[in-house]
VOFITOR-299419 format. One record per residue: residue in three letters; y, x, z of N, C-alpha, C, O in turn. Coordinates in pm, whole numbers, plus 50000, padded with zeros to 5 digits. Last residue first. Layout:
REM VOFITOR-299419
AlaYXZYXZYXZYXZ ...
//
This chain:
REM VOFITOR-299419
Pro525135088251521523975090751607524265086551748523415088051836 Ser526585062451327526795073551418525585075751505525045066151559 Val525715055751001525575051351141525725063451231525045073551211 Gly525675065150743526785056550783526725051750925527615044350968 Cys525125097050628524555086550713525695078250770526585083550838 Arg525985118550488525975105450422525315094550504525005083850452 Gly526255146250525527085137050598527145123150538528195116750536 Trp524765166750421525635159450327526575149650397527555145150339 Lys523475176850647524145185850554525155178450467526255183250444 Ala522365154950775523285163550851524095172450757525265175350783 Ala520705145350574521815137050622522845145450697524045143350683 Ile518865166850549519675162850434520905155050480522015157550433 Arg517745167550804518405179550752519325175850636520435181050624 Asp516675141750821517675146250918518445158250865519665158950878 Tyr514735142150623515905133550606517025137650701518195137150664 Leu512915159950743513545163350615514815155150592515835160450548 Val512195145350970512785158650984513545162550857514655167850863 Ala511125122350852512285121150940512985134550958514215135250961 Phe508875132450718509995127050640511265126250724512355129050675 Gly507195138350932507715149050848508925144750768509875152350750 Gly506785111851027507305122351115507885133851037508965138751071 Asn505685098850808506995094550855507635105050946508845107050944 Gly503185112250802504155113950694505555109850733506515116650697 Leu502005102251033502265116651022503285119450913504155128050928 Val501905074950954502635079051074502975093951068504115097751095 Asn500335075950717501675069950716502505074850834503675078550818 Val497965086850813498785094950722500205089350712501165096950702 Leu497145064850972497305078151031498215086750944499125093250995 Thr496895045050775497925043750879498185057250946499335060550975 Thr494685054850633495985053550566497115052650667498175058750649 Leu492715052250827493065065550777494435065350709495235074450727 Ser492725024250848493045032550965493445046650924494385052350978 Asp491975015750582493285012350640493655021350758494805025650767 Leu489805017250420490425029950460491745027850535492535037250549 Leu489314991050364488344998150447488905011450497488535016250604 Ile491464985850193491424979450325490444986650417490724988250536 Asp490745001549974492025003950040492034997850179492545003850274 Leu488354989449900488325003149951489615006350026489595013150129 Ala489394964549812488414965149922488364979049983488344980350106 Val491074972849602491644966049718490694966649837491124969049950 Val489214984549424490334992449478490874986049606491104992849705 Ile487504962649372486974975049428488094983049495487944987649608 Ala489264943649260488524940349383488004953049450488044954049573 Ile490094956949029491064953949134490364951249266490794955949371 Met487674957148888488284969848927489304967749039489374975649134 Glu487304929648846486314937348921486904950448972486654954349086 Pro489554922648685489414917248821488404925048907488624926849027 Thr490684953648528489954940948526489884935448669490124942948764 Phe493814969048470492614967648551491994953848531492694943848519 His495964980248327495054970748262493734969448337492664968748276 Leu497964994648433496725001948408495634993048349494524997548324 Tyr500064975748444500304989148390499034996948358499025004948265 Lys499014950548536500004951448429500044965248363500054966248241 Glu497174955748740496794947148627497714949348507497274949948393 Leu498614970548920497434976548857497004968748733496544974448635 Val500534950548983500954963448926499774970148855499924974848743 Pro499134929149099499774927348969500214940348903500264941148780 Met498114944149338497254937949237497954935649103497424939749000 Met499894953449529499324963049435498614956249318498504962049210 Ile500644931949694501624938049606500974946349496501434946249382 Phe498494925849856498874916449753499774922949648499674920049529 Thr498444948350020497244944449949497584935149833497024936449724 Ser500894948350146500664958350041499414955349960499314959249843 Gly500564928150343501404925850225501134935650113501144931749996 Gly499254930450579498414928350460499214926850332498644924650226 Pro502044917650744500704923450760499824920150639499674908450602 Ile505164924350661504164914450623502784920750638502394928650552 Ala507024944150703506944933550804505944922650768505874912550838 Ala507134952650359507634954850495507504942250579507824931250534 Ala506524949550101505404947750194505854949250339505054947550431 Ala508634955949943508464941749974507304939250069507124927950114 Phe508304982349900509394978349987509254963750030509694959850138 Arg506324983249709505924985249850507054981849946506794978750062 Ser507624981749467506984969649519506604971149665506564961149738 Leu508415008249428509424997849450508804985549516509374979649607 Thr505855019149385506665023649498507755013449531508005010449648 Leu505065005949151504265004449273505075008449397504985001849500 Ser507035015048973506905000749001506134998349130506504989749210 Ser506465042448980507795037549020507725022749055508295018449156 Ala503865042848879504105047449016505465042649067505595039149184 Met504355033948614503505026148705503775029848850503885021148936 Ile505945055148527506465041548522505685032648617506265024748692 Leu504165076348557505385076248636506035062348638506595058248740 Phe502225069148362501865069748504503105069048592503115061848692 Pro503615071748121503165058348167502785058148314502995048148383 Val503965100848150505105091548145504675077248182505325071148267 Leu501275111848160502255113948267503365103448267503675097748371 Glu498575088848076499445100348050500565100648155500775090948228 Pro495645078048252497025075848206497755088848180497585098648252 Met492345081148114493295084748218494735082948167495015086048052 Pro490475053547989491195066147965492205068748077492845059448127 Phe487635041448171488975039148119489645052548093489405062048167 Asn485065040748283485275047448154486615043748089486705042947967 Phe484805032148538484685021948434485025027448295485265019748201 Met485245055748680483975048648695483735038748581482615037248533 Lys487885061548612486815070348563485455063348572484615064948483 Met489125040748751489275041648605488195050548544487665047448438 Val488455047949011487875035648956488015035448804487125030548735 Ala490005071549033488545072049048487885059648986486875060848916 Leu492615061949004492085071348906490555071848911489895072348807 Ala492745045349235492925039649101492345048848994491655044248903 Leu492335064049442491405052849424491505047049283490485044249219 Ile494575080649402493225086149392492215074949368491325076349284 Ile496635061649444496525068649316495115074249297494525072949190 Met496225053349708496115043749599495925050549465495155045849381 Asn496675076049874495345070049860495205061749734494215062749662 Leu499465081749849498445091749818497095085349788496445088749690 Ser500715057449920501075064349795499995074349753499645075149635 Asp499585052250171499305043250058499595050049925498835048649830 Gly500715073350317499265072450302498865063450187497935066550113 Met503425066450305502955078450236501445078150216500945082150110 Leu505375043350311503915042950323503305054650247502745052850139 His507995032050437507645045350390506145047450411505715052550514 Ile508085006750549508285007850405507965021750350507705023350231 Asn507885005750823507024996750746507174998050595506474991250520 Val509665025250910508315025150966507365016450884506175019450877 Thr512305028650841511305030350734509865029250784508935032150709 Thr513865024851071514135016850951512995017350851512735007450783 Ser512915042851262512935028651294513125019851170512605008651165 Ile513165067951126511875063151177511885048051195510975041151150 Ser515975069051063514945070250961513625064251007513015056250935 Leu517205067251313517465057151211516365057151106515885046651064 Glu516175090951424515885078051487516105066651388515285057451381 Ala517295110051256515845108451259515445095151320514505088651274 His520025106751318519545104751182518045102151181517575093151112 Gly520305114251579520395100051549519905096951409519445085851382 Ser518235139251722519165135351616519135120351594518065114351591 Asn516865154451921517505141551951518555137451848519635132651883 Gln515785177051778516725178551889517575165951908518805166551911 Thr513775171751602515135172551547516205173951656517385172151629 Asn511375170651736511425178751614512835180451559513075189551479 Lys511895153351950511505167251976511735176051853512215187251863 Ala512455129751809513485135551897513175150151926514075158551928 Ala510005125251687511175128251603512285134551686512985143551639 Ala508455119051913508145131151835509325135151748509625147051734 Glu509685095051987509665106352081509405119452008510035129552036 Leu509145079551763510535082451797510625094451893511515102851881 Ser506355078451784506965084551665508415088251693508875098951652 Leu506015064452019505595078452016506195085651895506495097551902 Pro507075039151931507645046452046507285061252047508145069752072 Leu505355033151697506785036151685507375043251806508115052851788 Ala502775025251680502995039251717504475042951718504825054651738 Ala502974999751589502465001651724502715015851774502865018251894 Ala503755004151325504734998651419504295000751564505115003051652 Ser501425012251203502485022151220503505017451322504065025451397 Ser498205002951299499574998351278500555009751301500535016151406 Gly495685006851403495795001951266497194997351231497364988651145 Ala495185017451648495745004051646495794998151505495924986051488 Cys494145042651576493355033651662493845019251654493045009951652 Phe496235052951416494855052151364494035042151444493305033951387 Gly498395052351594498425044251472497045042351412496715031551364 Leu497465071251778497695057451821497725048051700497145037151704 Ile497425093751614496165088951674496305074451719495395066351701 Gly500165096151555499195093751449497875088251501497285079351441 Ala501205102051805501605089551739500625086051628500295074351609 Pro499955127451843499665116051933500055102551873499315092751888 Val501125142551618499705138851621499405127451720498655118351684 Val503675151751638503505138351581502065133451593501815121451579 Asn503435177451738504245167751813504005153451766504115144051845 Lys501995189951535501325187251663502095177151747501495169251820 Leu504035192651348502915183651319502165180051447501755168551465 Gly505615211951477506155198851447505075188551421505175177151465 Val503805233551477504305227951604504835213851583504555204851662 Ile503555237251201502365233751280502775227751414502165218051460 Ala506195244351136505565232651074504365227951155504175215951174 Lys506585267851275507345255951316506735243251258506735232751322 Arg504775283751124504615282251269505335269651318504765261751393 Leu505775282950865504455277350891504265274751040503665264751079 Ser508775274950736508215282350849506875275850887506845264550934 Phe510245261450549509225270850503508735280150613508335291550589 Arg511805242350688512415253750619511425265050595511725276750619 Phe510395220450771510775230450871511185243650806510945254450860 Ser509835207450533510755201250628511265211150732512415210350775 Val507885224150416509215222950353510225217550454511365222350459 Trp505825219850602506265233450571507665233350510508525241350547 Tyr505455192550587505985198350711506485212550689507455216750751 Leu504475190650319505665183250362506275189550487507485191750492 Leu502145206350327503245210250239504545203550282505595209850282 Leu500595191150505500955205050538502145209750455503045216450506 Leu500385167650352501045167450482501475181550524502585183450574 Tyr498935176950129500295171750111501055171550244502245174850247 Ser496485184550239497315194750174498755189850158499695197650171 Ala495535159750338495755171050428496685181350366497595186450433 Glu495375143850100496225140050214496555152050302497715154250337 Val493515157949941494875155349891495815152250007496935157350012 Leu491255157150108491825169950065493265168250019494135176250054 Leu490795129450130491085137450250491735150750213492685155050280 Ile490235122949860491385116949930491775125350051492965128050072 Thr487865137349817489065140449738490315135249807491335142049812 Gly486175123949996486455138150015487695142549939488495150349990 Leu486105098649872486685100150005487035114750034488095117550090 Val484725105749637486095100549628486805101949763487965105949768 Trp482265112849739483065122949670484525118449659485445126649670 Gly481455088049842481615099549932482475110349870483305116449937 Leu481105071449619482275069549704482515081149800483665083849837 Lys478785072649473479895081449431481095080949525482015089049513 Ala477085053749574476665067749582477815077349549477805088849593 Val478365030149502478335034049644477995048949658478555055849743 Leu477805029949223479185030749272479225035749416480025044549448 Val475055026649220475635038849162477045040849215477445052049247 Ser474845001349334474225012749402474785026049350474975035449427 Leu476204985349140476694986749278476124999049347476865006449412 Val475334980148884476084992648904476494994849049477075005249079 Gly474294956548775473384967248813474074980448841473464991048825 Gln475614933548720475714944148621474784955948651474534964348565 Tyr475024920148955474564914348829474584924848717473704925148631 Leu476444936049134474984935549141474384930149012473364935048965 Leu479014929449051478554943349038477034944249047476414952248977 Asp478984901949120479174906048981478694920348958478044923148857 Leu478724903549397477664896949318477754900949171476734903049105 Thr481204914849447479994922649475478804916749403477964924049352 Phe482854893849383482854905249293481704914849322481264922149233 Gly482244875949597482054872049457481984883849364481144884049274 Phe482954891549823481594886249808481314883049660480274886749606 Val485684895449780484794907049781483334902749761482574909349690 Leu486534868749802486794876449680485824888149670485224890449565 Leu485764863450063485154855749955485354862649821484464862649736 Pro487464879550217486054883450202485314875650093484344880650037 Phe489844863450204489714875350120488264880350111487874885050004 Val490244842750373489334840150260489164852350170488424851750072 Pro492014854350564490694849450606489724846950490488514848850506 Leu494254860350390493454871150448492104866250500491114873250483 Phe495104833050322494674842850223493814854050281492744856950228 Ile495434818550581494734813350463494194824650375492984825750356 Arg496704831350788495794820350821494994815250702493984808450720 Gln498304851850681497434854850795496384844050819495284847150865 Leu499644839650459498914852350446497884854150557496734857650531 Leu500704815950563499844815650444498994828250434497804827750403 Phe502224826050778501134816650803500174816450685498954816650704 Leu504094841550641503164848050734501964839050764500834843750773 Leu505434820750507504684830750431503674838050519502534840350478 Ile506594807250723505654800150635504794810150559503574808350547 Arg508244827550824507184821850909506134814650824504934815750851 Asn509954831250607509104842250650507964837350737506844842350727 Gly511284806650601510414810550488509464821750526508314821950483 Arg512684808850844511714798050824510744801650711509534799750724 Gln514254831450794513304831550906512254820650890511074822850920 Thr515744822250572514914834250563513864834450673512694837450647 Cys517094800150678516134798250567515204810250554514004808550528 Ala518674812950875517724802450912516664800550804515474799550834 Ala520244831050727519354835950833518284825650867517114829150884 Phe521604813050555520774823850500519774828850604518594830650573 Arg523014797350738521964791150657521024801750599519814799750593 Val524744817150842523854809550931522704803550852521544804450893 Pro526114827950611525314836350701524324828550786523184832950803 Ala526934823650319526444813650416525534820550517524314819250509 Leu528144846650206528574833250166528164822650268528954813650300 Arg526814868450322528274867250338528754853050307529664848050372 Ser524204864350248524524865450390526014863750415526424858250517 Leu524374865349972524054852650036524394852850185524814842650240 Met524994893149949525884882849894525644869449962526584862850005 Pro522874907350064524204907950128525154897250076526024892650150 Ala520744897049879520704895850025522094896850089522464887750164 Leu521144903649608521424890149655521534889149807522314881149858 Val520294930149585521694926949559522054913349618523154911649672 Leu517604928249647518424937949721519914935149703520704937449795 Ser516774910149455516814905849595517664915249680518344910849772 Gly516814926049224517734914849236517864910049379518954906249422 Leu514714943149286516074948649273517114937649283518174939549344 Leu512604924149283512914931749404514344937249399515084936149496 Leu512624915549020512884905949125513274912949254514164908449326 Tyr511844938848898513194933748872513594923348977514754922549016 Glu509244940948990510174951449028511624947049004512524950849078 Asn507844920048872508234918649013509244929249056510014926949150 Gly508984913248533508184920148633508724918448774509904915648793 Phe509474879848393509774894048406508974899948522508374892548600 Pro509024853048403508934859348270509214874348273509214880848169 Leu506934841048669508174847348625507994853648487506924858948458 Leu504424830248715505594822448755506894827948698507854820448679 Gln501544826648544502614836448566503904828848593504424821948505 Val498374816548642499724812048611500724823148642500744828348754 Asn495374812248582496134824748595497564821848550497924824448436 Phe492324799248651493744796048645494514808748676494334815148780 Arg489174792448518490144802948552491544797248548491924790948449 Trp485644786048555487004782148517487934793148561487534802248634 Leu483384801348573483224787348532484564781348491484624772748403 Ala483334834748444483864824748537483644810648483483694808448362 Glu480484854448392481584847048333482024836148430481204829148489 Leu479464887648497479424872948508480634866748438481684873148424 Gly479024914948259479394908648385479274893548381479034887548277 Thr478544931548049477424923148094477734916248225476814912048295 Gly480344950947963480374937847900479274928447945479084918047882 Ala478324978348039479614973647992479484959947924478614957847839 Ser475964989648111476354977448183477654971448133478054960748177 Ser475645012947977474825001647932475234988647998474904977847949 Ala477005032548106477675025747995476925013447949477515004447888 Pro477055035648455476225034848334476905026648225477325015348248 Leu480225050148557479095041148578478315039948448478845042848341 Ala481485082548616481305071548521480045063348554478965068848576 Leu481785104748775481995091748836481645080048745481525068748793 His481125135748847480675126148747480725112148809479845108248886 Ile483825156948926482815147648976482425138048864483295132848793 Leu485885170848825484725178748865483545169948909482425174748927 Ser487875152748795487185156848672485935165248703485045166548619 Leu488955151049046488045140349005487295143848877486195138748853 Leu490555174349035489475173149134488465162449092487255164649102 Pro492405169148826491415179948811490275179048911489135182448878 Met493635144948946493025145148812492015156648797490875154048758 Gly494755151949197493565143349189492875143849055491645143349049 Leu497015166949152495865173349216494595165149198493495170649185 Thr498635148449010498505162348964497275169149023496575176248952 Tyr498385124649162498015124849020497725139148974496725141748907 Ser499395132749407498025127649398497515128149255496365131749230 Tyr501995139449325501125149749383499655145349375498785153249339 Leu502935114449245502815125149145501915136349196501145142049118 Ser502935101349492502095096349383501865107149277500755108849226 Gly504845117049628503485115849678502525111249571501415116449559 Leu507095112449464506565126149478505115125849529504275133449482 Ile507435084849503507155090049369506535103949377505565106949306 Gly507975084149780506805077149725506415082249588505235083749558 Ser510345098949786509185103749859507905097249806506885103849789 Leu512025082249640511695095449586510465101149655509625107549591 Phe512095060449823511615058649686511185071949626510105072949567 Val513255072450046511885067250056511285065349918510105068349896 Ala515805078549937514955089149990513495084649998512585092149961 Val516775053049869516565063049763515625074049811514745078549737 Phe516815041650128516065035550018515745045849910514595047049866 Leu518555058650275517125057950307516305052050193515205056950165 Gly521065055450107520465067650161518975066650178518205072950105 Gly521665030649994522175042849932521515055449981521405065149906 Ile520335012350165520055012650022520445026149962519665032349890 Val521355019350420519915017950399519555019350252518615026350216 Thr524105019550374523425031550423521935031050392521345040750346 Gly524524993150295524835003850202524165016950242523715024550157 Trp523914979250524522994977950410523254988950308522324993650242 Ser524274996650834524874990350717523874990150602523094999450585 Ala522724988551137522744997651022523334990350902522924979150872 Gly522354972051349523694977451331523784987151216524824993551197 Arg520064958251390520094972051438521484978151429521774988351492 Lys520674934351261520504934151406520574948251464521094950151575 Gln520644943150996521884938151054521824938251205522804941851271 Asn517964948750968518894959950969520264955751020520984963751080 Gln516934922650969516534932051073517494943851081517814948451191 Leu518074911950735518434906350866518104916050979518874917551074 Phe516764928050542518224928050552518674922950689519554928850752 Ala514124920650580514514934450611516024935450626516514942850711 His514284894250486513954896650626514354910850668514864912850778 Phe514844899050215515824891650296515574894050446516524895650524 Ile512434912250148513714919250136514784912350220515564919050289 Ser510604891350200510504904150272511804911950266512234917650366 Leu511354871350021511474868850165511394881850245512054883050349 Val510804884249771512134879249805512304877949957513284882750013 Ile508024891049791509044901049762510414896349811511104903549883 Leu506724866749835506604877349934507724887549916508314892250014 Phe507224853749596507804848449719507794858949830508734859949909 Pro505694870349419507154868949405507834863549530508914868249567 Val502964867349532503714879949538505214878149518505974884049595 Val501474844749486502314844949606503264856949608504274856649678 Met499954850449263501004840449250501964840649370503134837149356 Val498064867749369499064873149276500234863449261501374867749247 Met496534849549517497254860249585498364865849497499474868449544 Ala495424834349312496344827949407497164838449482498354836449507 Asp493764853349190494884847549115495904841049208497114842049185 Lys491914857949402492744868849349493964863349275495074868249295 Val490764832649430491474838749543492414849649494493554850649537 Ala489584830149177490634820749217491444826249334492664824749337 Leu487634850049187488724851249091489894842249130491054846149117 Gly486004838149384486634851049409487814853549316488854858449358 Leu485144815749243485984813849361486704826949399487854826749441 Thr483574828649049484754820849008485704818749125486924819749109 Tyr481574839049211482394848149133483694841149090484764847149093 Phe480464815349304481094824449400481984834549329483044838249381 Leu479494805249056480474797749134481204806849233482424806249244 Gln477584823648973478794821848894479894814948975481074818448963 Thr475774818749181476304832249161477594831749082478574838249116 Phe475204792049133475934795549254476484809749248477544812549304 Phe473784794448888475014786448895475844790349018477064791849008 Pro471504810248951472564815548863473874807748873474954813648868 Pro470694808349305470554803549167471714808549081472804810749133 Leu470024835849519470994826049472470664821449330470374829749244 Phe468314856249575467894842849615468844831949565468504820149569 His469394880349511468134876749443467674862549477466744857349414 Phe471704880649686471814880849540470554875749470470644867449379 Ser471704882849959471494869549901471414869449750471084859249691 Leu472154909550026470954902850079470664889650007469504885649996 Val474594914949896473394922649862472124915349906471144914849831 Ala476284896750025476074895649881474794903049839474024898149757 Ala476204906450288475724892850259475434891150110474454884750073 Val477424931450252476024930750296475434917050263474294916150217 Ile480014922650181479224930850088477744930150122476904928450034 Ala480724908850414480674901650286479844909350183479074903450108 Leu480714929650599479744918850615479614910850485478514906550451 Leu482914944150502481574950250502480494939650514479464940450447 Leu484904925050553484624929150415483244935650404482504933050310 Arg484814924050831484464912050755484174915450609483304909250548 Ile485724949850888484344946050926483914933750848482774933050803 Pro488394948250787487424957550729485964954150763485084955450679 Leu489434927250966489234924950823488284935150759487424931050682 Ser487734923051284488754928851197488404926651051487244924551015 Val487084894151468486494904851388487534909951291488174901951222 Lys487524882851796488124884251664487534896351591487494907351646 Met485274862951974485804876451952486314877751809485624874151714 
//
């Protein structure tokens, strides 16, 4: 029987708690070192994930008949702005809510973590992944025009290799990362305190998500609360399916049906839903910011100012485009961004990533409901401005 990744992560945490007092110090360090190695290897794969994901998305849109200019010029910008607004909403509401909760871990534990036996941390590129993503968006149509058959074949082959690495190697060993970093938290004596504070963090996430979805549908349906509630109810079946299946793509048929009801069978909404199902990750935008801010408070890090935060949120939103069609891709994408812009330690990254995976079903539910509201809003904008390049 196949065990889901969230269950395996929980089992890794339980195993670390049960074995901590029985492991010799050398093996405790060894497992922590192996966890660091898994994290570093995942970060090294990110540039390849970005390029191949963008090229794969280009091929998929060619098959649908959607012009790349439409996707980039219209939907890309709309999804990017939606991600920034969601992140900014989480930041604006999350900061005061989290300030009401005492999240700081005991200061006495600072600097008392395990030391790695060895470390390899190779940076493959002299520039940020966001620049690689923008370059890939430009290169995809150029390479497709110069050598269409070879471009398609190489992209599909590379995508299969990357999927194999992620699904058969990295995701199966991801519990080792969580196991190693749980040992480190136990060594510092802060795990029990951290677990006790997670309920408050989850409550904050739920409040932020619910209020943002209501606001999105209210605006999408021209500030009519009654229509907003009806529209949200139309999308709820798709959201429930996405929650149970853990996949926005699995809920796509119901999402398209709901979009047709909410927009009177508009072709704009159909294009929006089908094209952005894997890249418009509203739940990720909302959850990740709250989790990141909460973990920063736990480790007594200063809260980011607005301008540095917007730079980080822009990079994170851009990077999510590269997670399209790659199961677990967003898990890899977020790590270098948190490390670069918020100066997260490996322990902090492990906590955020583990919590993000454990909340995956909730995140998928919000992604599906968010896509439903976004489709209505995009339909109104596209119909008004006439900038959709695909005939309904």
